One Martini backbone bead per residue (centre of mass of N, CA, C, O) as a GRO file, in nm:
protein
   89
    1UNK     BB    1 -25.232  -7.354  12.604
    2UNK     BB    2 -25.251  -7.333  12.913
    3UNK     BB    3 -25.322  -7.134  13.166
    4UNK     BB    4 -25.056  -7.191  13.329
    5UNK     BB    5 -24.867  -7.144  13.082
    6UNK     BB    6 -24.950  -6.849  13.031
    7UNK     BB    7 -24.873  -6.741  13.304
    8UNK     BB    8 -24.577  -6.817  13.301
    9UNK     BB    9 -24.509  -6.666  13.038
   10UNK     BB   10 -24.588  -6.372  13.158
   11UNK     BB   11 -24.314  -6.383  13.356
   12UNK     BB   12 -24.121  -6.334  13.161
   13UNK     BB   13 -23.793  -6.210  13.060
   14UNK     BB   14 -23.647  -6.067  12.792
   15UNK     BB   15 -23.350  -6.039  12.900
   16UNK     BB   16 -23.360  -6.381  12.948
   17UNK     BB   17 -23.378  -6.413  12.644
   18UNK     BB   18 -23.159  -6.544  12.429
   19UNK     BB   19 -22.867  -6.630  12.587
   20UNK     BB   20 -22.834  -6.894  12.461
   21UNK     BB   21 -22.692  -7.066  12.205
   22UNK     BB   22 -22.950  -7.251  12.139
   23UNK     BB   23 -23.141  -6.976  12.101
   24UNK     BB   24 -22.985  -6.900  11.864
   25UNK     BB   25 -22.865  -6.823  11.585
   26UNK     BB   26 -22.661  -6.911  11.372
   27UNK     BB   27 -22.352  -6.882  11.306
   28UNK     BB   28 -22.127  -6.703  11.074
   29UNK     BB   29 -21.893  -6.655  10.871
   30UNK     BB   30 -21.712  -6.441  10.752
   31UNK     BB   31 -21.596  -6.374  10.456
   32UNK     BB   32 -21.297  -6.348  10.540
   33UNK     BB   33 -21.286  -6.612  10.703
   34UNK     BB   34 -21.373  -6.802  10.481
   35UNK     BB   35 -21.141  -6.747  10.289
   36UNK     BB   36 -20.912  -6.828  10.481
   37UNK     BB   37 -21.014  -7.122  10.511
   38UNK     BB   38 -21.018  -7.196  10.195
   39UNK     BB   39 -20.703  -7.179  10.155
   40UNK     BB   40 -20.738  -7.451  10.319
   41UNK     BB   41 -20.859  -7.720  10.178
   42UNK     BB   42 -20.821  -7.949  10.385
   43UNK     BB   43 -20.963  -7.809  10.618
   44UNK     BB   44 -21.230  -7.732  10.486
   45UNK     BB   45 -21.315  -8.017  10.410
   46UNK     BB   46 -21.313  -8.132  10.692
   47UNK     BB   47 -21.535  -7.945  10.811
   48UNK     BB   48 -21.755  -8.018  10.593
   49UNK     BB   49 -21.752  -8.344  10.682
   50UNK     BB   50 -21.890  -8.272  10.924
   51UNK     BB   51 -22.109  -8.235  11.140
   52UNK     BB   52 -22.323  -7.985  11.182
   53UNK     BB   53 -22.280  -7.957  11.493
   54UNK     BB   54 -21.972  -7.910  11.483
   55UNK     BB   55 -21.971  -7.666  11.297
   56UNK     BB   56 -22.147  -7.484  11.475
   57UNK     BB   57 -21.956  -7.482  11.719
   58UNK     BB   58 -21.701  -7.365  11.582
   59UNK     BB   59 -21.831  -7.100  11.474
   60UNK     BB   60 -21.931  -7.000  11.745
   61UNK     BB   61 -21.654  -6.982  11.885
   62UNK     BB   62 -21.521  -6.780  11.689
   63UNK     BB   63 -21.765  -6.543  11.672
   64UNK     BB   64 -21.797  -6.493  12.007
   65UNK     BB   65 -21.574  -6.321  12.033
   66UNK     BB   66 -21.499  -6.004  12.140
   67UNK     BB   67 -21.224  -6.014  11.999
   68UNK     BB   68 -21.065  -6.008  11.711
   69UNK     BB   69 -20.797  -6.158  11.793
   70UNK     BB   70 -20.957  -6.409  11.900
   71UNK     BB   71 -21.096  -6.486  11.637
   72UNK     BB   72 -20.833  -6.532  11.482
   73UNK     BB   73 -20.707  -6.744  11.671
   74UNK     BB   74 -20.943  -6.947  11.647
   75UNK     BB   75 -20.924  -6.986  11.346
   76UNK     BB   76 -20.636  -7.085  11.329
   77UNK     BB   77 -20.680  -7.329  11.518
   78UNK     BB   78 -20.897  -7.465  11.342
   79UNK     BB   79 -20.726  -7.499  11.087
   80UNK     BB   80 -20.491  -7.665  11.213
   81UNK     BB   81 -20.664  -7.904  11.307
   82UNK     BB   82 -20.806  -7.969  11.043
   83UNK     BB   83 -20.551  -8.029  10.876
   84UNK     BB   84 -20.505  -8.293  11.074
   85UNK     BB   85 -20.786  -8.436  11.090
   86UNK     BB   86 -20.912  -8.296  11.358
   87UNK     BB   87 -21.080  -8.255  11.656
   88UNK     BB   88 -21.199  -8.078  11.879
   89UNK     BB   89 -21.194  -8.097  12.250
   0.00000   0.00000   0.00000
């Protein structure tokens, strides 16, 4: 890195790092949620047939909800849409 780059890097604030979804490690479904999704094999197979980027977005959307009831609602909506062999818009 150049001197200017090192200087700019030294001014970064840790609290403002890794705050965007693309900077974080990919989310994964909890074991409970994954089992619930797998119970609907048609929906599960559809999700797994999609591009990794789509799967990552959907799992991130489900797992980043702050409330458990919202996570469950999002999981159920994803299962319902996937069962119809459609992608979320």
